[in-house]
C-alpha positions as CSV (number, residue, x, y, z in Angstrom):
1,M,-45.4,-18.0,-38.2
2,K,-41.8,-19.1,-38.1
3,R,-40.6,-15.6,-39.2
4,R,-42.7,-14.0,-36.5
5,F,-41.1,-16.3,-33.8
6,I,-37.6,-15.6,-35.1
7,L,-38.3,-11.8,-35.1
8,I,-39.7,-11.9,-31.6
9,S,-36.8,-14.0,-30.4
10,V,-34.3,-11.6,-31.9
11,L,-36.0,-8.6,-30.3
12,I,-36.0,-10.2,-26.9
13,V,-32.3,-11.1,-27.1
14,A,-31.5,-7.6,-28.3
15,F,-33.5,-6.1,-25.4
16,L,-31.8,-8.3,-22.9
17,L,-28.3,-7.5,-24.2
18,G,-29.1,-3.8,-24.1
19,A,-30.3,-4.0,-20.6
20,C,-27.1,-5.7,-19.3
21,D,-24.5,-3.5,-17.6
22,A,-21.6,-3.6,-20.0
23,K,-19.0,-1.9,-17.7
24,P,-15.7,-3.7,-17.5
25,L,-14.8,-5.0,-14.1
26,E,-11.9,-3.3,-12.5
27,Q,-9.3,-5.8,-11.3
28,N,-8.4,-5.2,-7.6
29,V,-4.9,-6.5,-7.1
30,Q,-3.3,-6.3,-3.6
31,H,0.4,-6.3,-3.4
32,V,2.2,-7.5,-0.3
33,F,5.8,-6.8,0.3
34,S,8.6,-7.7,2.7
35,G,12.1,-6.4,2.9
36,E,15.0,-5.7,5.2
37,S,17.9,-3.4,6.1
38,E,20.9,-4.0,8.3
39,H,18.9,-3.9,11.6
40,W,15.3,-4.1,10.5
41,T,12.8,-6.4,8.7
42,L,9.4,-5.3,7.4
43,E,6.9,-8.1,6.7
44,H,3.5,-8.3,5.0
45,Y,3.3,-4.6,4.1
46,E,0.2,-4.2,1.9
47,V,-0.1,-1.7,-1.0
48,N,-3.5,-1.6,-2.8
49,V,-3.7,1.4,-5.1
50,D,-6.3,1.7,-7.9
51,S,-8.6,4.4,-9.3
52,K,-11.2,3.9,-6.6
53,K,-9.2,3.5,-3.4
54,H,-5.9,3.4,-1.7
55,F,-4.9,1.2,1.1
56,I,-1.3,1.1,2.5
57,G,0.1,-0.6,5.6
58,N,-0.6,-3.4,8.1
59,G,3.0,-4.4,8.1
60,K,5.2,-5.6,11.0
61,L,8.5,-3.9,11.6
62,Q,11.0,-5.9,13.7
63,M,14.5,-5.3,14.8
64,K,16.6,-8.2,13.7
65,G,17.6,-10.6,16.5
66,Q,15.9,-8.6,19.3
67,D,12.9,-9.5,21.4
68,E,13.3,-6.3,23.4
69,Y,15.1,-3.2,22.5
70,T,14.8,-0.1,24.6
71,A,14.9,3.3,22.9
72,N,13.5,6.8,23.0
73,H,12.1,7.1,19.6
74,L,11.1,5.2,16.4
75,T,9.7,6.6,13.2
76,F,9.0,4.9,9.9
77,T,8.1,6.7,6.6
78,T,6.9,5.0,3.4
79,Y,7.7,6.6,0.1
80,F,6.5,6.0,-3.5
81,M,8.7,7.2,-6.3
82,I,6.5,8.3,-9.2
83,Q,8.0,9.9,-12.4
84,G,11.2,10.5,-10.5
85,E,9.4,12.3,-7.7
86,E,9.4,11.1,-4.1
87,R,6.0,11.1,-2.4
88,Q,5.5,10.3,1.3
89,V,2.4,8.1,1.5
90,H,2.4,6.6,5.1
91,A,4.2,7.2,8.4
92,G,4.1,6.3,12.0
93,S,6.1,6.9,15.1
94,V,6.4,6.1,18.8
95,A,8.3,8.1,21.4
96,G,8.8,8.1,25.1
97,D,11.3,7.3,27.9
98,S,12.6,3.7,27.6
99,I,10.1,2.2,25.1
100,N,10.5,-1.2,23.6
101,I,10.9,-0.8,19.8
102,A,11.8,-4.4,18.9
103,T,8.4,-4.9,17.2
104,F,6.2,-2.3,15.8
105,E,2.9,-2.7,13.9
106,T,2.7,-0.1,11.1
107,G,-1.0,0.4,11.1
108,S,-2.6,1.5,7.8
109,I,-3.9,4.4,5.9
110,G,-6.7,4.2,3.3
111,S,-9.3,6.0,1.3
112,D,-12.4,5.0,-0.6
113,E,-12.1,8.2,-2.7
114,A,-8.6,8.0,-4.1
115,N,-8.7,10.4,-7.0
116,D,-11.0,12.4,-9.2
117,G,-10.4,10.0,-12.1
118,K,-8.4,12.4,-14.2
119,N,-5.1,11.9,-12.4
120,A,-5.9,8.6,-10.8
121,L,-2.8,6.8,-9.4
122,Q,-2.4,3.3,-10.6
123,F,0.1,0.7,-9.2
124,E,1.8,0.7,-12.6
125,D,2.8,4.4,-12.1
126,I,4.9,3.5,-9.0
127,E,8.6,3.1,-9.9
128,R,9.8,2.3,-6.4
129,I,8.5,1.7,-2.9
130,Y,10.8,2.1,0.2
131,V,10.5,2.7,3.9
132,E,12.9,4.8,5.9
133,V,13.3,3.8,9.6
134,Q,14.7,6.2,12.1
135,W,15.4,5.5,15.7
136,E,17.2,7.0,18.7
137,E,18.8,4.6,21.1
138,L,18.5,5.0,24.8
139,G,21.3,7.2,26.1
140,D,22.5,8.1,22.6
141,P,21.1,11.3,21.0
142,T,22.2,10.1,17.5
143,F,19.4,9.3,15.1
144,H,20.1,6.1,13.2
145,V,18.5,5.9,9.7
146,E,18.1,2.8,7.5
147,T,16.2,2.2,4.3
148,I,14.2,-0.9,3.5
149,Q,13.6,-1.5,-0.2
150,L,10.2,-3.0,-0.9
151,Y,9.7,-2.7,-4.7
152,E,11.5,-1.4,-7.8
153,K,10.4,-1.6,-11.4
């Protein structure tokens, strides 16, 4: 009787263990960066890259020491450096006559279907993250360009 009880117990435990989903949990790590250049600061810029999804953005770009700054154009472009190759991953711009560019919300870009799994981009693959800011001052046709470093291995 004791053997029968042990045998049934072992079979039940084996069945329960076999029925459990043994897939490892994928760790979802969100990276938040801030950086600055001579005239600009970028705060709370989020980068979430894993095999299942990509989410990049939601930062706040601000001109240093300015509450209001009138210009004709502002563009930002975010780049990842992967295996020595520069990849543009996010961009935004605003243009018009006499617009205030002192503060600019970057917005975001994302996808739930990041990759096919074979060539899935992981955060560990990223060697460097930087943002290029271009703006054209009111009455000055010269484009000013600055780079904000956010991450480097």
